C-alpha positions as CSV (number, residue, x, y, z in Angstrom):
1,M,88.0,104.6,102.3
2,T,86.2,107.5,104.0
3,P,87.1,109.1,107.3
4,D,84.0,107.5,108.9
5,E,85.3,104.0,107.8
6,I,88.9,104.4,108.9
7,F,88.3,106.3,112.2
8,P,86.0,104.0,114.2
9,K,86.5,105.9,117.5
10,K,84.2,108.8,117.7
11,N,85.8,112.3,118.2
12,L,89.2,110.9,117.4
13,P,90.2,111.6,113.8
14,L,93.3,109.4,114.1
15,F,93.8,105.7,113.6
16,I,97.0,103.6,113.9
17,G,97.2,99.9,113.1
18,K,100.0,97.3,113.0
19,Y,99.5,94.9,110.2
20,Y,101.3,91.5,110.0
21,H,99.7,90.6,106.7
22,T,98.5,87.2,107.7
23,N,95.2,87.4,105.9
24,F,96.2,87.8,102.3
25,A,92.7,87.6,101.0
26,D,91.7,90.7,102.9
27,L,94.3,92.9,101.2
28,N,92.8,95.2,98.6
29,L,93.7,98.4,96.8
30,H,92.0,101.3,98.5
31,T,91.9,105.1,98.5
32,H,91.3,107.6,101.3
33,D,90.6,111.2,102.0
34,F,93.0,111.8,104.8
35,I,96.8,111.8,105.5
36,E,98.4,108.4,105.8
37,I,102.0,107.8,107.0
38,A,102.9,104.2,106.6
39,Y,106.1,102.7,108.1
40,V,107.6,99.3,107.3
41,C,108.9,98.1,110.7
42,D,109.9,94.6,109.7
43,G,110.5,92.3,106.7
44,K,110.0,92.8,103.0
45,G,107.1,93.1,100.6
46,Y,105.6,95.3,97.9
47,H,103.7,98.5,97.7
48,V,101.2,98.7,94.9
49,Y,100.7,102.4,94.1
50,N,98.9,103.8,91.1
51,D,98.8,100.4,89.4
52,T,102.6,100.0,89.8
53,T,104.4,97.6,92.2
54,Y,107.5,98.7,94.1
55,P,109.5,96.7,96.7
56,V,109.5,97.8,100.3
57,S,111.7,96.8,103.3
58,K,112.3,97.5,106.9
59,G,112.9,101.3,107.5
60,D,110.8,102.6,104.6
61,L,108.4,105.4,105.4
62,Y,105.8,106.6,103.0
63,I,103.4,109.6,103.0
64,I,100.5,108.2,100.9
65,N,98.9,110.5,98.4
66,S,95.2,111.0,99.0
67,R,92.7,109.6,96.5
68,T,95.3,107.3,95.1
69,P,94.7,103.5,95.0
70,H,97.4,101.7,97.0
71,C,98.1,98.7,99.2
72,F,101.0,96.9,100.9
73,Y,101.4,93.2,100.1
74,P,103.8,90.5,101.4
75,T,106.1,88.8,99.0
76,D,103.8,85.7,99.0
77,Q,100.6,84.5,100.6
78,N,102.5,83.0,103.6
79,N,104.4,86.3,104.2
80,S,107.6,84.3,104.3
81,E,109.6,87.6,104.5
82,H,107.6,88.7,107.6
83,L,106.3,92.0,106.4
84,V,104.9,94.2,109.2
85,V,103.6,97.7,108.5
86,Y,102.4,100.5,110.8
87,N,99.5,102.4,109.3
88,L,99.0,105.9,110.7
89,C,96.0,107.8,109.4
90,F,94.8,111.2,110.6
91,L,93.0,114.4,109.7
92,P,94.8,117.8,110.3
93,Q,92.3,119.0,112.8
94,F,93.4,116.3,115.2
95,I,96.5,118.3,116.1
96,D,95.1,121.7,115.2
97,T,93.3,121.7,118.6
98,I,96.6,121.9,120.4
99,N,97.1,125.5,121.6
100,I,100.7,125.5,120.6
101,R,101.8,126.9,117.2
102,L,104.9,125.3,115.8
103,S,106.0,127.0,112.6
104,I,108.2,124.1,111.7
105,L,105.1,121.9,111.3
106,T,103.9,124.2,108.6
107,E,107.2,123.8,106.8
108,L,106.8,120.0,107.0
109,T,103.4,120.5,105.4
110,D,105.0,122.6,102.6
111,I,107.6,120.1,101.8
112,M,105.9,116.8,102.2
113,L,102.1,116.8,102.6
114,Y,101.4,119.1,99.7
115,K,102.6,116.5,97.3
116,S,99.2,114.8,97.5
117,L,97.8,117.7,95.5
118,Y,100.4,117.6,92.7
119,E,100.7,114.5,90.6
120,E,103.9,115.7,89.0
121,E,105.6,115.6,92.4
122,I,104.9,111.9,93.0
123,I,108.1,109.9,93.4
124,Y,107.7,106.2,93.7
125,T,110.4,105.7,96.4
126,P,110.1,106.0,100.2
127,D,109.9,109.5,101.5
128,L,112.4,108.3,104.1
129,K,114.6,105.2,104.1
130,L,115.7,105.0,107.7
131,S,118.5,103.1,109.4
132,G,120.4,103.2,112.7
133,S,119.3,105.5,115.4
134,M,116.8,107.3,113.1
135,R,115.0,104.0,112.5
136,T,115.0,103.2,116.2
137,E,113.5,106.6,117.1
138,I,110.7,106.3,114.6
139,E,109.9,102.7,115.5
140,Q,109.7,103.6,119.2
141,L,107.3,106.5,118.4
142,Y,105.0,104.3,116.3
143,E,105.0,101.6,119.0
144,K,104.2,104.1,121.7
145,M,101.3,105.6,119.7
146,Y,100.0,102.1,118.8
147,M,100.0,101.1,122.5
148,E,98.3,104.3,123.5
149,F,95.7,104.0,120.8
150,T,94.8,100.4,121.6
151,S,94.9,100.6,125.4
152,E,92.9,103.9,125.7
153,E,94.3,104.6,129.2
154,L,93.8,108.0,130.9
155,N,94.7,111.0,128.8
156,Y,95.6,108.8,125.8
157,M,94.1,111.3,123.3
158,D,96.3,114.1,124.5
159,I,99.4,111.8,124.5
160,L,98.5,110.8,120.9
161,R,98.3,114.4,119.8
162,L,101.7,115.2,121.3
163,S,103.2,112.0,120.0
164,L,101.9,112.8,116.5
165,C,103.5,116.2,116.7
166,E,106.8,114.6,117.8
167,L,106.6,112.1,114.9
168,L,106.0,114.9,112.4
169,L,108.9,116.9,113.7
170,K,111.2,113.8,113.7
171,I,110.1,113.1,110.1
172,H,110.9,116.7,109.2
173,R,114.4,116.4,110.8
174,F,115.3,113.2,109.1
175,Y,113.9,114.4,105.8
176,K,116.1,117.5,106.0
177,I,119.1,115.3,106.6
178,N,118.3,113.1,103.7
179,H,116.9,115.6,101.1
180,T,117.8,119.0,99.7
181,Q,114.7,121.2,99.4
182,T,115.1,124.6,97.8
183,E,113.1,127.6,98.9
184,S,111.9,128.1,95.3
185,T,110.1,124.7,95.4
186,V,108.4,125.6,98.7
187,F,107.2,128.9,97.3
188,R,106.0,127.1,94.1
189,Y,103.9,124.8,96.3
190,R,102.5,127.7,98.1
191,R,101.6,129.6,95.0
192,Q,100.0,126.5,93.5
193,L,98.0,125.8,96.7
194,I,96.5,129.3,96.8
195,S,95.8,129.1,93.0
196,D,93.9,125.9,93.6
197,C,92.0,127.4,96.6
198,I,91.0,130.4,94.5
199,Q,89.9,128.1,91.6
200,Y,87.8,126.1,94.1
201,L,86.1,129.3,95.3
202,R,85.4,130.4,91.8
203,E,83.9,127.1,90.9
204,N,81.8,126.8,94.0
205,Y,80.9,130.4,94.9
206,S,77.1,129.7,94.6
207,Q,77.4,127.0,97.3
208,K,77.8,127.3,101.1
209,I,81.6,127.3,101.6
210,T,83.2,127.3,105.1
211,I,86.8,127.6,106.1
212,D,86.4,124.1,107.6
213,E,85.3,122.7,104.3
214,L,88.1,124.4,102.4
215,S,90.9,123.4,104.8
216,N,89.6,119.8,104.9
217,N,89.5,119.7,101.1
218,F,93.2,120.7,100.9
219,F,94.3,118.7,104.0
220,L,95.5,121.7,106.0
221,S,94.7,123.2,109.3
222,K,92.3,126.1,109.3
223,S,94.8,128.4,111.0
224,Y,97.5,127.6,108.5
225,L,95.4,127.9,105.4
226,S,93.9,131.2,106.6
227,S,97.4,132.6,107.3
228,L,98.8,131.5,104.0
229,F,95.8,132.8,102.0
230,R,96.0,136.2,103.6
231,Q,99.8,136.4,103.0
232,A,99.3,135.6,99.3
233,T,96.1,137.6,98.5
234,G,96.0,140.3,101.2
235,S,92.4,139.2,102.1
236,S,90.8,136.6,104.2
237,V,89.1,133.6,102.5
238,V,85.7,135.0,103.4
239,E,86.6,138.5,102.0
240,Y,87.9,137.0,98.8
241,L,84.8,134.8,98.4
242,Q,82.6,137.8,98.9
243,H,84.4,139.7,96.1
244,I,83.9,136.7,93.8
245,R,80.2,136.6,94.6
246,I,79.7,140.3,94.1
247,D,81.6,140.3,90.8
248,K,79.3,137.6,89.6
249,A,76.3,139.5,90.9
250,C,77.4,142.6,88.9
251,E,77.5,140.4,85.7
252,L,74.0,139.2,86.3
253,L,72.7,142.6,87.2
254,T,73.8,144.0,83.8
255,G,73.4,140.9,81.7
256,T,70.0,139.4,82.8
257,D,66.6,140.5,83.9
258,L,66.6,138.4,87.0
259,S,65.4,140.1,90.2
260,I,68.0,141.2,92.8
261,T,66.6,138.6,95.2
262,E,67.1,135.9,92.6
263,I,70.6,137.1,91.9
264,S,71.6,137.2,95.6
265,A,70.5,133.6,95.9
266,L,72.3,132.5,92.7
267,V,75.7,133.9,93.9
268,G,75.5,132.1,97.3
269,Y,73.8,134.5,99.7
270,T,70.9,133.1,101.8
271,D,70.4,136.4,103.5
272,Y,69.2,139.2,101.1
273,R,70.0,142.0,103.6
274,F,73.5,140.7,104.0
275,F,73.9,140.6,100.2
276,N,72.9,144.2,99.9
277,K,75.3,145.2,102.8
278,S,78.2,143.3,101.1
279,F,77.4,144.7,97.7
280,K,77.4,148.3,98.9
281,K,80.6,147.8,100.9
282,I,82.4,146.4,97.9
283,T,81.0,148.5,95.0
284,G,80.0,151.7,96.9
285,C,76.4,151.5,95.9
286,T,73.3,149.3,96.2
287,A,72.6,146.5,93.7
288,Q,69.5,148.5,92.5
289,Q,71.6,151.6,92.0
290,Y,74.3,149.6,90.2
291,R,71.8,148.2,87.7
292,K,70.1,151.5,87.2
293,N,73.4,153.3,86.4
294,R,74.4,150.7,83.8
295,V,71.1,150.3,81.9
């Protein structure tokens, strides 16, 4: 399922549904390119995930990996165990527009949302199995968001943004209570994320790449990805990409007879003058001088 299919309301990259699983024939395995947090608010059933079936019950909360086939099913076609599931889907930019920076949300991303990028981290159990007051708090938040989403009353979008932040913070709190997460694992996630970003830049340097595209590809906010990338590399994403492109241009200048204009286009520059400016800034000479000095 694509974002356009799951987010029917324009300018609102968030969807929340409450499914009673009464139409068994409509249930099918599906994949998606966004973050999904599913919560079993009642009954029992099954979660088919990566071709394997696991039992679910009231209080189970799952963060669903992107691009992985999955679906929740009742125990039988009549849903005799009364399975009810909240399905919350959103893109990171939905809350990125809030002019409040909460560092704890980035820690949540480190610990939980990165797992969609690393298959070895997949664990086929609920991310949270809630009971007591924890379960009550999560259910109240889901119901509040569901009512706001369906009623569309005044300021409902802002209330949804704030409620989503509250939900993520509550998930983080309860996750910390129920799990032990070492700093080394967090750092390992960060290193792998930056390594994957750099690999993506190296494989796609000839194409137009924006920070929006990169952040969406890794399901992170632009601000967080930019900050994390600079901390790890000492450069911005744009600066790093320019170095990759100029390095490749240097190889083509010495290894081919292509014109400088052709080379600038091949390494991703649509503006020849900007290519020359970037080349000189990085190498200390023009592309023509570089080729002449190495012939």
